[in-house]
C-alpha positions as CSV (number, residue, x, y, z in Angstrom):
1,X,126.0,108.9,85.9
2,X,124.3,109.4,82.8
3,X,124.2,113.3,82.4
4,X,125.9,114.8,79.2
5,X,124.7,118.3,79.0
6,X,126.5,120.1,76.1
7,X,123.9,123.4,75.8
8,X,121.9,123.4,72.6
9,X,122.8,126.3,70.5
10,X,119.2,127.7,70.8
11,X,119.0,128.1,74.6
12,X,122.6,130.0,75.0
13,X,122.8,133.5,75.3
14,X,126.1,135.1,73.4
15,X,128.6,135.9,76.2
16,X,130.0,139.5,76.6
17,X,133.5,139.9,76.7
18,X,134.4,142.6,79.5
19,X,137.4,143.6,81.4
20,X,136.3,141.6,84.6
21,X,136.1,138.1,82.6
22,X,138.3,138.6,79.5
23,X,141.3,136.4,81.2
24,X,138.7,133.9,81.8
25,X,137.3,134.1,78.5
26,X,140.6,133.8,76.8
27,X,141.6,130.8,79.2
28,X,138.3,128.7,77.7
29,X,138.9,130.2,74.0
30,X,141.9,127.7,73.2
31,X,140.1,124.5,74.5
32,X,140.2,121.5,72.6
33,X,143.5,122.8,70.8
34,X,147.0,121.4,72.1
35,X,147.4,119.6,75.2
36,X,144.8,119.9,77.7
37,X,145.1,122.1,80.9
38,X,142.6,122.0,83.4
39,X,140.7,125.3,84.1
40,X,139.6,126.8,87.5
41,X,137.2,129.4,87.1
42,X,136.1,131.2,90.2
43,X,134.2,134.1,91.4
44,X,131.3,135.5,93.4
45,X,127.8,133.8,92.6
46,X,125.9,135.3,89.4
47,X,129.2,136.6,87.5
48,X,128.8,134.2,84.8
49,X,130.8,131.0,85.5
50,X,128.2,128.7,84.5
51,X,127.6,130.7,81.3
52,X,131.4,130.6,80.7
53,X,131.5,126.7,81.3
54,X,128.7,126.3,78.8
55,X,130.3,128.3,76.3
56,X,133.6,126.5,76.6
57,X,131.5,123.0,76.1
58,X,130.3,124.6,73.0
59,X,133.7,125.5,71.7
60,X,135.4,122.0,72.5
61,X,132.3,120.4,70.7
62,X,132.8,122.3,67.7
63,X,136.3,121.3,67.6
64,X,135.6,117.6,68.6
65,X,131.9,117.1,67.1
66,X,132.2,113.4,68.4
67,X,133.8,114.2,72.0
68,X,131.5,113.1,75.1
69,X,130.9,115.9,77.5
70,X,130.0,115.5,81.3
71,X,128.9,118.8,82.8
72,X,127.6,118.4,86.6
73,X,127.5,120.2,89.3
74,X,129.4,119.3,92.7
75,X,126.2,118.4,94.5
76,X,125.0,116.3,91.6
77,X,128.2,114.4,91.8
78,X,128.0,113.9,95.6
79,X,124.4,113.0,95.2
80,X,125.3,110.3,92.6
81,X,128.5,109.2,94.7
82,X,126.2,108.7,97.8
83,X,123.8,106.6,95.9
84,X,126.5,104.4,94.3
85,X,127.8,103.8,98.0
86,X,124.5,102.8,99.3
87,X,123.7,100.3,96.5
88,X,127.4,99.0,96.6
89,X,128.1,100.0,93.2
90,X,131.1,102.3,93.4
91,X,133.1,100.7,90.7
92,X,130.4,101.3,88.2
93,X,130.2,105.0,89.3
94,X,134.0,105.2,88.9
95,X,133.6,103.7,85.5
96,X,131.0,106.1,84.3
97,X,132.7,109.2,85.4
98,X,135.9,108.9,83.3
99,X,134.1,108.1,80.2
100,X,134.3,111.7,78.8
101,X,136.8,114.0,77.0
102,X,135.6,117.1,78.8
103,X,134.7,116.8,82.6
104,X,133.1,120.1,83.8
105,X,132.2,120.3,87.5
106,X,130.6,123.3,89.1
107,X,130.2,124.9,92.5
108,X,133.1,123.1,94.1
109,X,132.3,124.8,97.5
110,X,129.8,122.7,98.1
111,X,132.1,119.9,98.8
112,X,133.6,121.5,101.9
113,X,134.0,119.0,104.5
114,X,132.8,115.9,102.3
115,X,136.1,114.0,103.0
116,X,134.9,110.9,101.0
117,X,133.3,112.2,98.1
118,X,136.7,114.5,97.8
119,X,138.6,111.4,97.9
120,X,136.6,110.1,94.8
121,X,137.0,113.3,93.0
122,X,140.7,113.3,93.7
123,X,141.1,109.9,92.0
124,X,138.9,110.9,89.4
125,X,140.8,114.2,88.7
126,X,144.3,111.9,88.4
127,X,142.7,109.3,86.2
128,X,141.4,112.2,83.6
129,X,144.6,114.0,83.9
130,X,146.6,110.7,83.3
131,X,144.4,110.1,80.2
132,X,144.9,113.5,78.7
133,X,141.3,114.7,79.3
134,X,140.2,118.3,79.7
135,X,138.9,119.5,83.1
136,X,137.0,122.6,83.9
137,X,136.4,123.4,87.9
138,X,134.2,126.2,88.9
139,X,133.8,127.7,92.4
140,X,133.0,130.7,94.6
141,X,135.9,130.5,96.0
142,X,139.7,130.1,94.6
143,X,141.5,127.0,95.6
144,X,143.6,128.9,98.3
145,X,140.2,130.0,100.0
146,X,138.6,126.1,100.0
147,X,139.6,125.8,103.5
148,X,137.3,122.3,103.8
149,X,139.0,120.3,100.9
150,X,141.9,118.3,100.9
151,X,145.1,119.6,100.2
152,X,146.0,117.2,97.4
153,X,142.7,118.0,96.0
154,X,143.4,122.1,95.9
155,X,147.0,121.4,94.3
156,X,145.3,119.4,91.4
157,X,143.0,122.8,91.2
158,X,146.1,124.7,91.2
159,X,147.8,122.6,88.5
160,X,146.2,124.4,85.6
161,X,144.9,127.9,84.6
162,X,143.4,130.1,87.8
163,X,140.9,132.5,86.0
164,X,138.9,134.8,88.2
165,X,135.9,136.4,87.4
166,X,135.0,139.9,89.3
167,X,131.8,141.6,89.7
168,X,131.4,144.3,86.8
169,X,132.2,147.6,87.3
170,X,129.9,150.7,86.4
171,X,131.1,150.7,82.8
172,X,130.9,147.1,82.5
173,X,127.3,147.1,84.1
174,X,126.0,149.5,81.4
175,X,127.6,147.3,78.8
176,X,125.7,144.3,80.3
177,X,122.2,145.8,80.4
178,X,122.6,147.2,76.9
179,X,123.4,143.7,76.0
180,X,120.7,142.1,78.2
181,X,118.1,144.8,76.3
182,X,119.0,143.6,73.3
183,X,118.7,139.8,74.0
184,X,115.3,140.4,75.6
185,X,114.1,143.1,73.0
186,X,113.7,145.8,75.5
187,X,113.8,149.4,74.6
188,X,115.8,150.5,77.5
189,X,117.2,154.1,76.5
190,X,120.9,154.8,77.3
191,X,120.1,157.3,80.3
192,X,118.0,154.7,82.0
193,X,120.6,151.9,81.4
194,X,123.5,154.6,83.0
195,X,120.8,155.0,86.0
196,X,120.4,151.2,86.8
197,X,124.3,150.7,86.3
198,X,125.1,153.5,88.6
199,X,122.7,152.5,91.2
200,X,123.2,148.8,91.3
201,X,126.5,147.5,92.0
202,X,125.4,143.8,91.6
203,X,126.2,140.6,89.4
204,X,125.4,140.2,85.8
205,X,122.7,137.5,87.0
206,X,120.9,140.3,89.1
207,X,121.1,142.9,86.2
208,X,119.4,140.5,84.3
209,X,116.7,140.0,86.8
210,X,116.4,144.0,87.1
211,X,115.9,144.5,83.9
212,X,113.3,141.6,83.4
213,X,111.5,143.6,86.6
214,X,111.8,147.1,85.0
215,X,110.3,145.8,81.6
216,X,107.4,144.1,83.5
217,X,106.8,147.4,85.5
218,X,107.0,149.2,82.0
219,X,104.6,146.9,80.6
220,X,102.1,147.2,83.5
221,X,102.0,150.9,82.9
222,X,101.9,150.8,79.3
223,X,105.0,152.8,79.2
224,X,108.8,153.0,77.9
225,X,111.4,152.0,80.5
226,X,112.6,155.5,80.8
227,X,114.8,157.3,83.4
228,X,111.6,158.4,85.5
229,X,110.6,154.7,86.1
230,X,114.0,153.5,86.9
231,X,114.4,156.3,89.4
232,X,111.3,155.2,91.2
233,X,112.3,151.7,91.0
234,X,115.4,152.5,92.6
235,X,113.6,154.5,95.4
236,X,111.4,151.4,95.9
237,X,108.5,153.9,94.8
238,X,106.7,151.2,92.5
239,X,106.7,147.3,93.2
240,X,107.0,144.7,90.8
241,X,104.2,142.7,89.5
242,X,103.2,139.3,90.9
243,X,105.1,136.7,88.7
244,X,103.6,134.8,86.4
245,X,103.9,131.2,86.2
246,X,105.3,130.9,82.8
247,X,108.4,133.2,84.1
248,X,108.9,130.8,87.0
249,X,108.6,128.0,84.9
250,X,111.1,129.3,82.6
251,X,113.8,130.2,85.2
252,X,113.5,127.0,86.8
253,X,113.8,125.1,83.2
254,X,117.0,127.2,82.7
255,X,118.6,126.5,86.1
256,X,118.2,122.5,85.3
257,X,118.9,122.4,81.7
258,X,115.5,121.5,80.5
259,X,112.5,122.7,78.4
260,X,109.4,124.3,80.5
261,X,107.3,121.7,78.5
262,X,109.1,119.2,80.6
263,X,108.5,120.6,83.8
264,X,104.6,121.2,82.8
265,X,104.3,117.5,81.6
266,X,102.7,114.8,83.2
267,X,106.0,112.4,83.6
268,X,107.6,111.3,86.7
269,X,110.9,111.1,85.6
270,X,113.8,111.4,88.1
271,X,115.5,114.2,86.6
272,X,112.3,116.3,86.3
273,X,110.7,115.8,89.9
274,X,113.0,117.9,91.8
275,X,113.0,120.8,89.4
276,X,109.1,120.4,89.5
277,X,108.9,120.9,92.8
278,X,111.2,124.1,93.0
279,X,108.7,125.7,90.4
280,X,105.7,124.3,92.7
281,X,107.5,126.2,95.8
282,X,108.5,129.2,94.0
283,X,105.1,129.8,92.1
284,X,103.4,129.4,95.5
285,X,105.6,132.0,97.2
286,X,105.7,134.4,94.1
287,X,102.5,134.1,91.8
288,X,99.9,134.7,94.2
289,X,98.1,131.6,92.2
290,X,95.9,129.3,94.1
291,X,97.0,125.6,94.7
292,X,94.8,124.5,92.1
293,X,96.0,126.8,89.7
294,X,99.5,125.9,90.0
295,X,98.9,122.2,90.0
296,X,96.7,122.6,87.1
297,X,99.8,124.5,85.3
298,X,102.0,122.2,86.2
299,X,100.6,118.7,84.4
300,X,97.0,118.9,85.9
301,X,97.9,117.9,89.3
302,X,95.7,118.5,92.3
303,X,96.2,120.8,95.0
304,X,97.5,118.1,97.5
305,X,100.1,117.2,95.1
306,X,101.4,120.9,95.0
307,X,101.4,120.7,99.1
308,X,103.4,117.6,99.2
309,X,105.9,119.2,96.6
310,X,106.3,122.3,98.7
311,X,106.6,120.7,102.0
312,X,109.2,117.8,100.9
313,X,111.4,120.3,99.2
314,X,111.5,122.6,102.4
315,X,112.4,119.7,104.3
316,X,115.3,119.0,102.4
317,X,116.5,122.5,101.5
318,X,118.3,122.8,105.3
319,X,120.5,120.0,104.8
320,X,121.3,120.4,101.2
321,X,123.8,123.0,99.8
322,X,123.0,122.3,96.7
323,X,119.5,122.6,96.9
324,X,120.2,125.9,98.5
325,X,122.2,127.2,95.9
326,X,119.7,126.3,93.3
327,X,117.0,128.1,95.0
328,X,119.1,131.0,95.5
329,X,120.1,131.2,91.9
330,X,116.6,130.7,90.6
331,X,115.3,133.5,93.0
332,X,118.1,135.8,91.9
333,X,117.3,135.5,88.3
334,X,113.5,136.1,88.7
335,X,114.7,139.4,90.5
336,X,113.9,141.0,94.3
337,X,110.6,141.0,95.3
338,X,110.1,143.7,97.9
C-alpha cells in the first residue's frame, strides 16, 4: 500500500464555512495540536466530507511538515487487503498501513458486510490509536447507522469526535453559489444566484455542477447567466450542451487525485488505467464524440481500446460499490444531463 495523497495547494479550493459544516470544520481546525483524537465526519454524498478531509491533511502538514499522510477510500483499502490476501502478503500489508502519522479513510459505508476487511481495519485502528496517530474517518452514515459493521469497530468510530455535515439550507446555498462563481470566474448576478438557491435543494457538489451547466449555456448563447436564463434552466426549457472531452477529463482527474495530462498519456501504469476507463466510458456516454475521437484524445488509442475499456468497466461496476460511488460522484460533478 503506497498511496500518500496530501492535496497540493494549487488544486484545493478554499473551504467555505457554513452553519451546516461549522462544527466539522472546527473539529479538524485543531488537528496536529495536542493529543490526537479520532474524527468521524458523516453526512450525505456531496456535502464536502472529502474536501474537509483534504483540508485537514493540509492543516496537519503545515504543523508537521515531515509527517507521512495516508489518504484512502474504503474501497481502495479493501482492494489492497484482497490483493495482499491473494498473494499471501498480509504481514507486509499490515506493516505498510501503520507507517503514517495521519490516516484518512473515506466512504466507510462501502465496507458493509465485509467482515474480514473490517477485522483488518479494527486491528489497524487499535494499533494507530496505541501509537498516538491521528485518524479521520468519513461516511455517508453515522456510526450507529452502519448496520453491517462490527460492533467493536463502531465503538472505535464513536470514541472520538463525531461531526455531522448537513445539506445546505437556502441561504447557505446562495453563499455557496457566490463562492463557486468567484472560483470559476462566472459573472453570476445575485438575483440569479437566489433563484438557483431557492429552486435547487441540493448538495454543494451538485450546486457546483449546476453552475457549470448554467455558465456553459450562457457561453453557448453569448450572454450573461442572468435570471431569465436561470428560470429557463430550472423549467428545463433549455438543455445543457454536450460535454467537452476536456470537461470530462478534468472531472475524472479531480475525482482520482491526478492530473488531466496523466489520463491523456500513453502510460499504462496501474494507478491510471481504471481512471482512464472511467473517462472513456463517460466520454462515450456524454460527449457525442466518436470512438476514434475519444481514443485519440486519450493518448492516441484506437477505437477498439475504447470499446474494451468501456466494456470492462461496465462488467465490474455491478459488483463493486467503490466503483459505483466514484461514477456517481463524477456524474454529479459534471451535472444533470436531461
